N, C-alpha and C positions, 0 to 999 in steps of 0.2 A: 296532578293530583294523585296519590298512591292508591295502589291496586285493591280493593275490598278483601280481607279474607273470606274465607264460607263463613266462620264466624259472625263475621260482623254484617255479612248479607241478610242472615237469619234474623240477627239480633234486629237489622233496620224493618226487615219484613214485620216481626211483632210487633214494635213500635209504630209502626205503620196501621196496622190491624187494631190492635190497641186504642190508638186515636180516633180510628172511625168509628170508634164503639163511646168514642167520649169519656174513656177509662182515665184515669191517673196512673202512675205507677204504686203508689199504695192500693189504690182499689184492685189492679192485678194480684198484686203480693198478697192481698185478704183472701184472693179465690184459691191461689196457690197455697195459701199456708206460709208463705216464706217473706222475707224482707223485703223494702223498699228496696235498700242499697243491692240486694241480689239480683231483682228485675233489673234494675240500672245496668248491672254488670251485664246480664244478658242482652240487653237492648245495645250495648256498645261493645259487644263482640268479644269480652272479654273474660267470658264463661265458657266452659265445655259442657255438652248438652248431654245428656243421658236420655234414653228411648222414653223412660218414665215422666220426665220431665217435658220431652215434646209432646206427649201424649197429655198430660195435663193443661198444656198450654193451648194445644191444637181444640182440647173440650172447653177450657174456657172461653175461648175467641171463637169457637164455632166454626174453626177454618184449617183444614190440614195442612201445616207447619213446613211439611219436608219428606218427601216419599226417598225410602234407602234404594239405590240402583239395582238392579237386578243381578248385577255380576260383582255385588260387595261381597265379603266372608265375615264371619262371624266367628267367634271360636264360645264353645260352650265348656266349662272347666269344672269339674268335680275337686274340690281343692281340700284339704285338712290333713293329706297324707305328707310321708317324704320321700324323699330319692333319694336312689342307690343306684350306684355303678359308676361307669367311666364315660366321660364325653369329650372329645377333640375339640379345640376352638378352630373355627373357622378362619379362613382368610378374610383380611380387610375391606368392608365396603368403600371407608375414605380413600385406604391406599389403591383401591382399583379406580377410583373415579379419577384420581391424578395419573394413573399410567395411561390409561385410555386416552386424557386430552394428550398428554405429552407423546403418545404412539404419531399424533399430527406433526409434529417434528420432522420424523423419521419418512423419508420419499421410498426405504425400501420396506422388505416385509418386517411385522414385528409379530413375533409369538408372545402373549401373555399367558403364564400359568396361577394358578390359584386365584381366578376370577370369579367371585360368588354368583349362583344364579339367582338375583333378586330383582326386584322393581326397578331399584334406581340405575341399575348397570344396564336393564332393559329399556330404559327411558333414552340412555345415553347411547345406547345403540342403534334405536330407532333415529336417534338425530344423526349421527354418522353416517348410516345408511342413505337418508335423504341428501346429504352434500356430496355423496357419490365414493364413499369408504365402503370396501370391500370387509364384512365381517364375515366369520365362519368358526363355530365351536369345532376344533378339531380333537377334542377332547372332554370328559367332563366337567373340567372347570377350565378349560385350555382353549384361548381363543386368538386365531390368526388374523389379521389386520393387513392389508392392503390398500394404499392409498391410489385414488387415482392420477390422471396426470393433471389436472385441475379440477379444483373441488367447486361445487356449484351450489352457492351460499344462498342461491334465489330461490331455492326449491327446499331450503331448510324446513325441519319439521318444528315448527312454533308451538306447536300443543305440548309435544313432549319434551322441549325443550324448556316451557315455562313451569315444568312441572319438578324439575332439578334445579337447587343451586349451582350445580357442577358446571351448565354450560357457562359461567362465567369464566372458566379457567381456557376455555378455547381463546382468550384473548392472546395468551400469550404465545400458542402457536402461530395463529392466523396473521399476526402484525407481519410475519416472515413472506405471506403468501399474497396478501391484498395491501395496497395502497389504502384505501377506502372500504370500508365492511360496515354491516349492521349486524348485530344479535339482539335475541327476544331478550327481556327482564327473566331473570332466573329467580327461582322462588326456592322451593325445599319446604322444608318443617317450619311452621307458623310460630316464630319465635322472636316477635315484634321487629322494630325496625334493626337492619341489619347493614351496619355500614358498608361502604364500599372504597372507600375514602384511601386505605392503604394500597389496593388495586391502583386506583387513578393515579395518586401522587406519584408511585412508582414509574408507573410506564412513563408518564410524564417525563420524568429524568431520563429516559431512554429513547424519548422522541415521538411518542405517543400522543395525542389527543383524543380523550374521551367524553362525549355529549352523552349526559342521560337524560332522554327523551320519556313520556308517559309510557310509551310501550319496549324502547329499545334502548340500546347500547349503541349510538353511531361512532364509529373510529376513523381516525386520520393520521395516517403514519408520515411524517415528516423522514428527515434523515435518521437513522438507527444510528445510536452511538452508547458507547459502554460507560457507566455512570457509576460513582459511590452514593448508595442510598441508604437514608436512614428511614424504617420502616415505621411508618406512621402508628402500626402499631403489629404485635408478633402474631398475625392470624398465619393460619392455615392454609388457605387457600390462597391469599396474597402472597405467600413466599412462593409457592407452587406457582403462581403465575410468572412472577417474575425471574424464577429459575428458569421456567419453559422460554420467557423472552429474551433473557440474556444467554441461552445456550447457543443462540446462532446471531449473536452480533460479536462480529471478531474484536478480542481484548479481552481487559479485564475487568469485570463488574464485582463491585462488593454489594452484600446486603448486609446490614447491620440491624440489631435487633430484630434479626430473623425468627421465626419459629425451627426449632429443632424436633417437631412432634414426627412421629411414627411415619404417617403418610409423606411429609417432605422428606425423609431420609431415603423411602424409596423411590421416590421421584430422583431423587439424588445419584441414588446406585444404579438405575435404570440410566440416566443421562449418562454417566459414566461410560456404561456398555457402548453409548453411541459417540464416543469419542470427546467430550465433554469434560474436559478436568475440573473438578470443584474439591477446592480446601476447605475444611472448617465442619466437615459434616457432623452432625448432633452438637454443634454448638450453634450460638445466636451471631455469628458472623461468616457468613459464606462467601467465598470468592470463587468466582465464576470465571474460568476461561474458555470464552466463547469460540465456535467454528463457525465456517464459512456456509459449510454444506454437509449435511446429514444423510447418507443413502448407502443402508447398510441391511443386511439380515441379522435379526437379533432378538433372543430369547431371554425373558425374565420372569423370575418368581415373585407374585405378590406376598408379601408378610402375613402373618396371623395378627388378630384384631384382639389388641387388648380390651376394648370395650364389651366386645362378646365373653372374653372371660370375666370380665368383672359382671357382666347379667349373670353368668354363672354362678360365680362366687355369692352374687346376691339372692340368687333364687336358692342356694344352700343354705346360706345361713337365716333366712326369712322363712325357710321351713325347716329348719334346725337338722339339717339330713349332713350325711358323709356320702361323700362323692370325688372324684377324682377327675379333674380338670386337665387334660391335655395340652402341650403346646401353646403354653402362656407367655407373652412377652413381657417377660420380666421387668425389664428397664424402664417399661410403661407402665408398671403395676408396682412399683416398691412404697410411693406413699400412702396409696391406696390399701394397702397391706399393713404397713406400719399404723396407720389411722384404726384399722380393723384391728389389729393386733390388742391396742391400748382400749378398745373397748371390750376387752375379754374373748375376741375369735382366736378359736386353735385350729391350727394348719401344719401342713407338713409340706417341704420341698424337695423336689429332685436335683438332682445336680445338673446342672444347665446344658444345653447342646443349640445347636446352629439349626436356623430354618432353612428350606429350601432356596433362599437368596443366597445363603453364605454369611450373612450379615447381623441378622436378627438373634439376639439369645433368647431360647425359648427353656421354659421349665415346666415341672407339671406340679399342680399343688391339689394336695388331698385335703375337702375339709372336715373336720368335726363338729359333731353339735355343741354347744357352747351357750355359756350364760353371760348374755351381754349386756352392758351400762354404758350409759350415754357419756359421751366425751364431756369435760370442762369447755372446753373451746369450741366454736363453730365449727363446723365444716364447710368450708368452700374449695373454689377452685381457681386455675388461673393456666395460661399459656404454659407447655412444658416449659422446665420439670416440674412445675406444680402438679396438684392433683388434676385428672384430665378434665375437662369441662363438659365432654362427654359421660363420666363416669360418676359426675356429682349426685346425677337422681336416682342412681340404684341406691344410693344412702338413706333414699325415704322407705322403702321398706322396710329393709335394715331397723332402722331408728325405731319404727313401731314395734319392735321386738324387744330393744335396750331400756333395761330399768334407768328412768330418769327423762330429763329433758333435754332433748337435742335441738340445736338451733343449726340449720342450713341454709345457708345463704348464697343466692343462686346470682350473683350481681352482673354476670355478663347479658343475661337475656332478659325482655321486659317481660315475656307473657310465661316462660316455662313455670315460675314457681306457683303462679295460679293456676297451671296444670295438675300441679300435686294436690290441691284440695279436693281432687276428685277422691282421695283416699277416704276421705269420711264417708264417702258411700259404702266403703268396705269396713266403718266401724272403727276407722283410726280416729283418734286425738290430736288433729291438728289444727294449727291456729296460724293464719296468714297476718304475718306483722305491717307487711309492704309489699310490693309488685315482687321485691327479691329475698324475702327472708320468710321460714316459716319455722315455726316451734312443734316438735313432734315430741309427744309424751307417751311414754312406753313403760313396761309392756302389756299391748292390747291383744284379746283375741278377736282376729278378723273375720267377719261375717259375710256372706257372698252377697252380690249384688249385680244389677245390669247395667252397665256402661257403654256409653259409646266413645271409643278410642280416640284420646286427644291427637290432633294432626301434626303431632311429635314425635320421633319415633321414640326416643327413650322414654320419655312420659309414659306413653303407650304401652312402653314393654313393661315398666315397673308396675302398672297395674296387672299386668297379665302374673306378675309374679306375685303379687299381694294375692289375687285370685286362687292362685295355686296354694296360698296358705291357709285362706278360708276356708271353713269347712263348712262344706255345702256345696248348690250348685249356682254357679254364676255364668253370665255371658257377659262377653266383650264383643259388641257390635264395631264394623265396619274397620276391619283390622288392616288397610291398605297402608297406614304409617309403619305398622311392625313389617309387613312385608317388602316395604323400602329397604330395610335393613337388614334382615335375617331371613335366612333361606331356609325354608322347610322345618318353621319352628317348633311346631307344635309335634311332629312327629319326632323332631329330635328330644326336645324334651318328656314325650312321652318313652324315649328308650330310656329314660331315668326314672321313670315311676309314675310322673305325673299323666293326668288326666284329660286330655283337652281333645274335643271333638270339634272338627271343623265344620259349623252348619252356615247356609245361605238365608234361611226363612227368618223372617221377624216375629 
């Protein structure tokens, strides 16, 4: 039985209270002045909650639905102004996750530079420390990692592990250390059912059996062997997992239909420093020449985050601002920029230069106020080199300012497009065609609101962008999902002229 999300738990609780009163969904809908279908979505855990909605439901049912934790963080946003100045793109969350997991392959000392100080990193460090790995910040974003002689999986911090999907990437390194072991289920963003088939089928080819139980992944390692693997899907984390698994299997392993995304390339660059030869980096076919042992002192710099660059672009465009965004990984933004250009976005690019890792191509982007028009074609996403799956949501606030109707098709996840509907609270004209498609009519003048942040990093972030454009004071409640992926984002946006205040009270 699948573990219920927080929205599903709240929805079931609301349904129980309603039924105890002998009310139908239509009865409750009448009191709330909404539709029966909206109540059904709430009770099924398919709709995000605002504080206003929860207060109305609590009043109607005469029962407190939920309490906000004492350590929750909210943002108060005074919007309606423009941004100015310059900002540097931070290093990548997803890149850091892969590198932290890959460090388990090295029996020597690993020093990683450019590791962002975010909640997602904190959770993984808690897990690493719980199994005996010594981690120490030796600089503002530099982390030293020293493994023990033996990892202690019996004491793994299951609570921290369950809060991040990254823990599944422990499989690749740990199969070289244990014949049998278990890991807690991984979670992360609430994006509907997320298949792990590509991980399982690929590991089977290498001699690993994974049994999925209610609470854990149970792993049994037979004789490891190199293999020719056709990826079940071109996913980022399965590609990274199989790269790490193949790295210490002597011989040649080939991954076909592999992801070539930025975080995968960063893991490849790191593995090469550990003595693992990899052919085809940046393509969909990777050939890994595994080695039997890895024990050395190594340093590696994490690359910049194209998703954060896109976030700043979205904020600049939605607020009709001119800003300079430095250190943008251009190879992972070209299609996004082309679509924006066809919508009427005006911008200037600097000459390219290299990231600290010596491989990633960076440019600086200057945005200019622009008159936008909706594209005739839908905006959708896919595995690299298509438009980045994590960048698609940032077109939602942009579309609210574009003349005409924009169709955004988020085919990859069941729940994320539904979360886009929170933009209605900000006055957007947005209609849900089905769980994967929304139609957005623009341009509209966004208005302030109070909204509980969705438990999805990018969906929460685009609401913050919408609030920055809305003339008046908005409140975004419980921003943990934003803090999972963005470091000190309120202060960084404030450096551009935003007016975001961190608050804790309800």
